[in-house]
C-alpha positions, 0 to 999 in steps of 0.5 A: 682268264679273259683276254680282248682285242679291239676292232680297227678302222683305217684312217688313211691309205685304204686300198693301198697296202697291197700296192706297197704303200703305207697305211694309218690305222686306229684301234676302236672301242669295240672288242672281241674277247675270249674267256678261257680256263684249262681242261684236264684233257687235250680238248679244245672247246670253243663256244661261240654263242654270238653265231650259235656255234661250238667247235671242239677238236683234240690238240693232236687234230690240228692238221689237216685243216677241216675247212677253208679258214680254220683259224683256231687250228692254224693258230696252234700250228703256227705257234707250234712252228715257233716253239710253243708247246701245248699239252693241256686242253682249253675251254673258251667262250667268245663274245664281242661287239665288233660288227661282223663281216663289216670291214672292222677286222672282227676276224683279225681281232679274234685271231689275235685274241686267240693267239694271246690266249694260247700263249698264256696257256702254253707249257712254255710261256714267254713275253711276246710283244704286241707286234709279234702277236700281230705277225703270228695272227697274220701268218695263221690267218692269211699266209697259212691259207695262201690268201691275199691280204696285208698286215694292217688288220693284225698289227693295228688290233694287236698294237692298238691306238694309232699306228703308221705301218710301212711294208716296203722295204721292210716292215716298220710300225710306228705308234702315233698318239694323237689327241682325238675325240669321238668317232661314229661308226656306221654299219650299212648292214649291207654285205661287202663285195670284197672280191669285186672291189679287189678286182678293180682296186687291186688287180686293176691298179696293178695292170695300170702300173704295168702300163705306166712302168713299161712306158717310163721305167723311172715312174714310182708309186712312192715318189713320182709327184701326183702333178705328173699324172698327166704325163701318162694320160694317153696310155690309159682309158678315162676310167684307168686314169681316174683310178691311177690319179686317185691312188697318187692323191691318196698317197699324199693325203696319207702323208699329210694325215700322218704329219697332222697326227704327229702334231702335239695340238690336233686340228680337228677341222683339217683332220676331217677334211683329209678323211673326206678327200680320201672318201671322195677318191674311194667313192668316185674313182675306186667305187668302194662306196654304195648309195646307202653309205653315201646317204649315211655320210652326207647325213652325219656331215649335216649333223655336225660330223667334220669328215669321214670315209668308208672303211674296209674293202667296201661295196657295203660294210661300215663307214665312220665319221669324226665327230668330236663335238656332235657324235650323238647327233651324227649317230642319230643322222646315220640311223635316220637313213637306215644305218646302225651307229656306234659312238667309238673312241681310239682304244688300246690293243690286245690285253688281259682283262681279267 
């Protein structure tokens, strides 16, 4: 049996989910898969040839964890807590073509695939929705290890296609079905600076919001119009004000993007423009881009792409552009300035391939 799960790109709402704001994300046609078969003992054997590693343990050895991000064991433990029973081992081979450590959710896609695989091999299988698989994967990857992180990666890779995700006041996942053409994913092949970027974009913004709400208890990151940003300018440094204003603008860009994606007829030009406006805020105020990614973006736009943005935590990793009529030219342009390019489409969520 082979089960696969897609990677994902964040269309709108980058660096906003941890503020409680919604996101729009899309699954992409780069996937990670697990081929599995039953064993006649209680061993779990996971061959990972792409990284030259094989992991082996007994079903009775899933606790305590042997390393910081022990996702193969943690997923079994989370499933056991939910009533799933395992009495036979599994032999697996992991393979995929999602760029690793580049902001396209390769680790979350792997965990979702592992969740899906284990559910198929457990003693008491039942129907599990894609949404629930996303929840289980988030618990196994994030909550079980007390790490920061939202649920966008897990829901978008599990559910597939394009989703709108709210986390406040409660979790709401809405599937969007826009008619989108080709994208081009560009891997800068630069390591991400996740902690450095989070320090600025998350913790910096949380400090700004504390200042603003102490001054005005009626301020709301959800509802206060972006035009009112100047009311709080005197409270903030120039740098803080830029970050604050960019977050209000990105909130409104997402709303415009969601409305556009819900329309029956797609306005490709407007979609590209909204992506690029989001990128400008990420580049100029949240400072998640790099000079190389900026060059990749400009080269792709000159080659006919309609817009795009950096993807993921930033400081390296991937960007993407929307290029429904010039995908090959945009890919060549990205590679001409040192990036690795992949033409991608929107794809389905986790599935049984065979």
